C-alpha positions as CSV (number, residue, x, y, z in Angstrom):
1,M,-194.4,1.4,93.1
2,A,-191.0,0.7,91.7
3,E,-190.3,1.1,88.0
4,I,-189.2,-2.2,86.4
5,M,-187.3,-2.9,83.1
6,I,-185.8,-5.9,81.5
7,R,-182.4,-4.8,80.1
8,R,-178.7,-5.7,79.7
9,L,-175.9,-3.8,81.3
10,S,-174.0,-1.5,78.9
11,N,-170.5,-1.8,77.7
12,T,-169.7,1.2,79.8
13,F,-170.7,-0.8,82.9
14,Y,-168.5,-3.8,81.9
15,D,-165.6,-1.4,81.1
16,R,-165.8,0.1,84.6
17,Y,-166.4,-3.3,86.4
18,D,-163.8,-5.4,84.7
19,R,-164.0,-9.2,85.5
20,S,-160.4,-9.3,86.8
21,A,-161.2,-6.8,89.6
22,F,-164.8,-7.9,90.2
23,P,-164.9,-11.7,89.7
24,E,-168.4,-12.2,91.1
25,I,-170.0,-10.0,88.5
26,L,-171.4,-12.1,85.7
27,S,-169.4,-11.2,82.6
28,D,-171.6,-12.3,79.7
29,R,-172.3,-9.0,77.9
30,K,-175.1,-10.6,75.9
31,R,-177.0,-11.9,79.0
32,P,-180.3,-10.2,79.7
33,Y,-178.7,-9.5,83.0
34,N,-181.5,-7.7,84.7
35,V,-184.8,-7.3,86.0
36,I,-184.0,-3.7,86.8
37,I,-186.0,-2.1,89.7
38,K,-185.7,1.6,90.2
39,D,-185.5,2.0,94.0
40,D,-187.2,5.2,94.7
41,L,-185.9,5.3,98.3
42,H,-182.2,5.2,97.5
43,G,-182.2,6.3,93.9
44,L,-180.4,3.1,92.8
45,Y,-181.1,0.8,90.0
46,I,-181.3,-2.7,91.4
47,C,-180.2,-5.1,88.7
48,I,-181.0,-8.8,89.1
49,P,-179.7,-11.3,86.6
50,F,-181.7,-14.1,84.9
51,R,-179.7,-17.3,85.3
52,T,-180.3,-20.7,83.8
53,N,-179.1,-22.8,86.7
54,V,-179.2,-21.6,90.3
55,G,-178.3,-24.1,93.0
56,H,-179.0,-21.9,96.1
57,R,-182.0,-20.3,97.8
58,N,-181.0,-16.6,97.3
59,C,-183.2,-16.3,94.3
60,F,-186.6,-16.1,92.8
61,R,-187.4,-19.4,90.9
62,L,-188.7,-19.0,87.4
63,P,-190.7,-21.5,85.2
64,V,-188.6,-24.1,83.6
65,S,-188.4,-23.7,79.8
66,I,-185.3,-25.9,79.2
67,K,-185.2,-29.4,80.6
68,N,-182.9,-30.1,83.5
69,T,-182.4,-26.5,84.4
70,K,-183.2,-24.4,87.5
71,P,-183.9,-20.9,86.1
72,A,-184.1,-18.0,88.6
73,L,-183.4,-14.4,89.2
74,D,-180.2,-14.7,91.2
75,Y,-180.1,-12.2,94.1
76,S,-176.5,-13.1,95.0
77,K,-175.3,-11.5,91.7
78,V,-177.3,-8.3,92.1
79,I,-175.8,-5.1,90.7
80,L,-176.5,-1.7,92.3
81,I,-176.0,1.3,90.1
82,E,-176.6,5.1,90.2
83,D,-175.5,5.9,86.6
84,P,-178.2,5.2,84.0
85,T,-175.5,5.0,81.3
86,Y,-174.7,1.6,82.8
87,I,-178.0,0.3,81.4
88,D,-178.3,-0.6,77.7
89,T,-181.5,0.7,76.3
90,S,-181.8,-1.7,73.4
91,N,-184.7,-4.2,73.3
92,I,-184.0,-7.7,74.5
93,E,-185.9,-11.0,74.4
94,V,-186.6,-13.2,77.3
95,D,-188.7,-16.3,77.8
96,R,-192.4,-15.3,77.7
97,A,-193.4,-17.5,80.6
98,Q,-190.5,-16.3,82.7
99,F,-191.3,-12.6,81.9
100,T,-195.0,-13.1,82.8
101,D,-193.9,-14.8,86.1
102,V,-191.7,-11.8,86.9
103,L,-194.4,-9.3,86.2
104,N,-197.0,-11.3,88.2
105,N,-194.5,-11.5,91.2
106,I,-192.8,-8.2,91.1
107,S,-194.0,-7.2,94.5
108,K,-192.5,-10.4,96.0
109,I,-189.3,-10.0,94.0
110,T,-188.9,-6.4,95.2
111,A,-189.6,-7.4,98.8
112,D,-187.1,-10.4,98.6
113,I,-184.3,-8.4,97.1
114,T,-184.8,-5.5,99.5
115,S,-184.7,-7.9,102.4
116,Y,-181.5,-9.6,101.0
117,I,-179.8,-6.2,100.7
118,R,-181.1,-4.9,104.0
119,D,-179.9,-8.1,105.9
120,Y,-176.5,-7.6,104.4
121,I,-176.3,-4.0,105.4
122,D,-177.6,-4.7,108.9
123,F,-175.0,-7.5,109.4
124,I,-172.1,-5.4,108.3
125,K,-173.2,-2.5,110.6
126,G,-173.6,-5.0,113.5
127,I,-177.4,-4.4,113.7
128,K,-178.4,-7.9,112.7
129,N,-176.8,-10.8,114.5
130,I,-176.6,-13.9,112.4
131,S,-174.0,-16.6,112.5
132,L,-171.0,-16.3,110.2
133,R,-172.1,-19.7,108.7
134,Q,-175.5,-18.2,107.8
135,F,-173.8,-15.0,106.5
136,T,-171.4,-17.1,104.4
137,N,-174.2,-19.2,103.0
138,R,-176.0,-16.1,101.8
139,Y,-173.2,-13.7,100.9
140,S,-169.9,-15.5,100.3
141,F,-170.2,-15.2,96.5
142,S,-172.3,-12.1,96.5
143,T,-171.6,-9.0,94.4
144,L,-172.8,-6.7,97.3
145,P,-169.3,-6.0,98.7
146,Y,-168.5,-4.2,95.4
147,F,-171.2,-1.7,96.1
148,S,-170.3,-0.5,99.6
149,K,-170.4,3.2,98.7
150,E,-173.9,2.8,97.1
151,L,-175.1,1.0,100.3
152,G,-173.7,3.6,102.6
153,L,-171.2,1.2,104.1
154,D,-167.6,1.7,105.2
155,H,-165.4,-0.3,102.8
156,D,-163.1,-1.3,105.6
157,S,-166.0,-2.8,107.6
158,V,-166.9,-4.9,104.6
159,N,-163.3,-6.0,104.2
160,D,-163.0,-6.8,107.9
161,T,-166.2,-9.0,107.8
162,Y,-164.9,-11.0,104.8
163,A,-161.5,-11.3,106.4
164,Q,-163.2,-12.8,109.5
165,I,-165.1,-15.3,107.3
166,R,-161.9,-16.3,105.4
167,Y,-160.0,-16.8,108.7
168,R,-162.8,-18.9,110.3
169,W,-163.3,-20.9,107.2
170,I,-159.6,-21.7,106.9
171,Y,-158.9,-22.3,110.6
172,H,-162.2,-23.4,112.1
173,C,-164.5,-24.4,109.2
174,L,-167.0,-21.9,110.5
């Protein structure tokens, strides 16, 4: 079973992944960014942010504690790290109902995020054939391209895939 923690990312992480170079990474240093799952297979920490309003399906929905919100764990903003110094070890508070829901559904969350990451890898490697429209809907605002090395992907292949998407979006509207 994977180890889980609820933590923030450290200042060391934010210094390394500056917003100007990594615009899809959420930059609020006070955000309880993560349900952190230690992936035993790859040795990575999979960090999934809590978000108040998520308007897409690449997430795990959480109980509503604030009216007119759509809280969720947002898979599209996942962070993959090897360095444990990127995790702040201080205690944080999260909504009790949401925390309980995460604990009760950790197997589903782990399976969902693993599938989200695996589908991305397989598409970039040419193993999984989905339309560019489907890929764009799932990954156009994803943080996964920032973690090519951690995913064992060739950075040029990732750039080529996103260049194809931009070209088709501009000239053909996918």
